[in-house]
C-alpha positions, 0 to 999 in steps of 0.5 A: 510483497517481501515474500522471500524475506517473510519465508525466510524469517519465518523458517528462522523463528520456527524453532523458537516459536515452538514449545521446545527448550530454548537455549542461548545457543539456539537463540544465537543460531536462530539470529544467525539465520535471521541475519542471513535472511536479511543479507539475502534481502539486500540488507547492508551487512552492518545493518544486518549485524547491528539488528541481530546484535540488538535483538540478542542483547534485549533478548538476554537482557529480558531473560527470554530464555526463562520466560513461559513463552520464549518463542513468542517474546522472541518474535515480538523482539524482532518485530519491535527491532524491524519497526524501529529500523524502519522508522518506528512511527509513521510520518505525515506530510507537511501541508502547512503552506498556502499553497503547500508545495511538495517537490518530487525528485529522484531517478529516471524510471522511478515512477515520479510522475505516475506517483505525483498523480497518485499523491495528488489523488490521495490528497484530493480525496481528503476533501479539504484539499485542491492539488495542482500538478506542475510539469517541470520535466522538460526533458523526457519526451512526452513527460508533459503529456503523461502528466496531463493524461494523469491529471485528466484521470484523477480529475486534477488540473496540470499547469504546464508551459510547453514553450518554456525550457526552464523548469525553475521558471515553470515551477515558480509560474505554476505556484502563482497559478495555484494562488490565483486559482484556489489551489492549496497544494502544489506538486511539482514533477521534476525530470529524472536525474542522476546523482553524478550529473552535476548540471541536473543536480544543480537544476534541482537545487535551483528549483528547490531554492525558488519554490522553498517547498514544505516537502521534498520527497525522493522517489525510488524504486523499491525493486532496485534494493540496495541500489535504491539505498545508495541512490537516496544517500547520494541525492540526500547529501545534495538535496536534504530531502524530507522523506522518501516515497517507495514505489513498486513495493508490490513487486518486491519480494525481497524488501531490502530498501524498506528495511535499510533506507531510514538507517542510512539516510536518516529520513523517513518512508512517507508513502508507498506505492502498491500497484499501478491504479491511482489509488495504489498509494498507502502511508507507510506505517512501520509497525504494520509493515513489520507485522506483514513481513513476520506474517502477522497480517495487517488488519488495521490497514484492511479495516481502513481501506474498507471504511474508505469505501463504506457508504452509510446511506448504502449500508442502511438500505442493504441492512433493511433488505437483509432484514427482509430477505430481499438481498439479491444479486445486484446487492451482491454485485455492489459488494464486489465492486467495493472490494475491488476498489480496496486494492489488488486481491493479492495485497488484500489477502497479504493483510489477513494474518496467516493468508499470505503464507497459505496463499504464497504459491497461489497466483491471485488474479485481480480479475478473480471476480470476472466470471461471477460478474459475467454470470450476474450480468447474464441474469435478468433484472427479475432473476437478480432480485429474486434468485429463488426463480433460477430453474434448470433452464434459466441456469443453462441460459445464464451459463451460455450467455456468461461463457461459464458452466451450469456447474459454475452457476450453481456453485455461485448460487450456493456461495450467494445463499451461504453469504445471505444466511451469514449476513442475516446472522450478522444483523444480531448483536454479534454482528453489531459487536463485531462492527464496533470492534473493527471500528475501534481497530482504526484508532489503533497504532 
């Protein structure tokens, strides 16, 4: 995510990060490189120029040149300015209605239908929400079928009417259906349209008037860069939407849309799509995104994802097993499954400070655990629960059954033993303190 921009900003700020002499001249030169990096990221020229001018004014105003650590203060100023440019504080969605209506809009191919499903899944997991998806795309072949498939995948009901070609009537009927069946959130998936298509823009305006949504969201493909920003402006001029959804952010190496869109349309980015899976959705936190762009990671989001998969009862059982030296490969496999639920490995690694830069040329496959799982699945129940019984002949059989080598089986055993020792050590006070610290970080913003 934003790999190219991160690398160029890191190079631009490298001189100032050191302890060399900081002068007004090299501050100006650095900010010139920062502006160039933003332009390469497809950020609008005026926005990039205003950004660097603002950073320069604040830097000179705070006497950066005379501070003990001028480089660090300069990085902080760039980070704060990036945060402000992307919206400052995170903004949630308005769910005050009964039912709350969310209208999805955007171009064809922007990922509206898929994201409608992701948003429904996200709200459903909040426990108090029972969403309904309403299929109002009557133009695209198989659009209704696609939404039904998505709904079935996440366990959310989909309302559709294949005999009706009026999206306004379908949307209104969908809301009535929601009221009658106890749904407290309605997500209306509409057809993709161009801002220059007068007839289609009039249609979505009619849907908007008919359903009076609490939230109108504009879905845009982040990878289209400045085009995404221009399209958002055209739609906002007609629809006056409440917020932006950036999809396919995991494939965006530049970042122009995320950085520019708030400044151009004056509407917040509310959610981002970070992958193809139905749980690949995140609330957009400008401060956290600025940290990631500058290579500082995003530990808070990483902890939040871990806590979403945290099962207290399972954790207590695991703690007892570790204390009694009964931690086995079935438990190890369970831990792997929890990590996989947290998202793509590359995205998770990008949240660890410094890891993104260190692994920028490394292709981290989402199937990174595949061979480990194959080795464990090739063990007998007894071998999984008592790894110490794995002798040479058993290892050979496991390697053959999993399509790996004895060397790989030995490597897994070594890693498993190291992990077991580390987990045993964390049963003490230092482990509890670490968990308390991580829990406390969840409340930070």
